[in-house]
N, C-alpha and C positions, 0 to 999 in steps of 0.2 A: 068546485073549490076544495082544496086540500084541507084536512083537519090540522089545526095548529099542533106543533110538537109540545112535549112537556116543558122543554126549555122556553119556548115562546110563551106558554101559559104562565110559567114562573116569572118571566120578565114582565108580563102584563100585571100580575099580582103585585110584584115589587114596585112597579110604577104607581099602582093604585095606593099602596101603603104609603109611599113617599108623598103622594098628593093628598093623603088624609082621607081617602075614600074607603080604606079597609083597615082592619086591625092587624097588628104585627103577628098575631096568632095564625093568620092565614098563610104566612110564609112557610116555604118548605123547610124540612129538617136541615139544621146546620146553618141556616141563614139568620143572622141577627141584625138588629137595627143599631144597637149600641147607644152611645151618648147622643143627645140631640145635636145635630149639625145642620147646616143650611140645606134646603130642599134639593138644590142641584147637586151638591156634593154627596148627599145621602143617596140620591137616585144613581149617580155615577158609581158609587161604591157597591150598591146592591146589584146593579146591572153587571158590573165586573165580576162580582162573586158568583152570580148565576152563570155567567159565561164560562168562568173557570171550572165550575162544577160540571157543566155540560161538556166542556172540552176534556176533562178528566174521564168522563164516562166514555167518550169516543176513544180515548187512548186505551182504556180497559177493554172495550169491545174489540178493538183491533188486536190486542195481545191475545185475547181468548180465541179469536178466529185464527190467528197465527198458530196457537197451540194445537187447535183442532187439525190444522193443515199439517203441522209437524207430526202428529200421531199418524195421520193418513200416509205420509211419506215413510215413516218408520215401518208401518204395517206392510206397505208395498215393498219395502226392502227386506221383509222377512222377519221383522221383530214380532215375536208372539206376545200377546197379552198375558200377563202373569210372570214373565221373565223379570229378572232383577238386573238393574243397571243404574249407573249414576247419570246425573244431568249437570250441565254447566250453565250457570246464569251469568249474564253480563250486564253490568250497570255502568253508567258514566256520571260524572259529577265535576263541577268546577271548584267545589269547596272541599278541601282536604279533610276538615273535621267531619263533615257529613259522610264522606267516603269511608274514613276510618271507623266511624261509629257504626255504619252499615256492615262493614267487614267484621267488626268485633261482635256484633249482634248475630249475624248469620254463621260466622266462623266459630262462635262459642258453643254451638250445638255439637253434641257428640258425633264424631265421624264426618262432620262437614268441614270443608276447607275454604278459606276466603283470603284473598290478598289484594292489595291495592298497588297499582303501577301507574306510571305516567306515560302517555303516548307522546309522539313527537310534537303534537300541537299544544301541549300543556294541559290536555284534558286528562282527568284521572279516571282510570278504569278499575272497577271492582269486579273480580272474577270469583265466583262461588261455585264449588263443586259439592253436590249433595252426597249424602250417604247412599248406599245402594237402595233403590226404591223399586217396588213392584211396578212394572211398566204397564200402562193402560191408558185409554183415552181420558178417563176421569182424573187420573193422577197427573197427566200432563197439563190438563186445563186448570186443575186446582193449584198446581205448582206455579203456573203463570199468574194466576189470581193472587197468590200469596206474595210473589215477587213484586207485583205492581203495588200491593199494599205496603210492603216494606220500603219500596222506593219512595212512595209518597211520604211515609212516616219519617224517613231520614233525609228528605230533600234531594234525592238522586233521581236519575232517569233510568228506568228499566229498559234494556235494549232487546234482549232475546234469551231464549233457553235452547239448548241443544243436547242431544245425548252425547256423553263422552265416548271416545273410542277406547276400547280395552287396550291396556298397555301391552305392547309386543313383548314376548318372552325374549330374553337375551340368549343368543345362541352360545353354546359351550364351545369355547375355542381351545384347541390343543396346540400347543407350541412344541414343535420337535426341534431338538437341538442338533 
């Protein structure tokens, strides 16, 4: 028989708190009971909050795995650890105020660029370009972690990060008359 996951344990504790078999202090960090409400409604709310937290952790884990894979791909393509370069992060949102707040927060940092645009389906895209960072596996993973945190804080969805391609130099043109 498999061991229950932390989320399953949390759901069991929440159900026991709602049933009056446990104290609220046994609930995990960030889970609150709030004002007294009916037992069924309280149970539904607690279970939903736990499921949301568990789902958010899955999202973070997926982004961190993707960041590790990104570094592996970059290293395979010849990017050396310790070189400097920019990254582009992409977020989506359906709320203009959230998207603009996120862009203002991240674009307000020195040498970071952020802009909001609308795609054809009416979804708002926030594109952020970092200042030049020292590239390495820890940097890529930490950048992904910070982008997930900012996305949650501003009610947006973090989609991906990728290294930016260096801008091609403009050729010198000579016009002969």
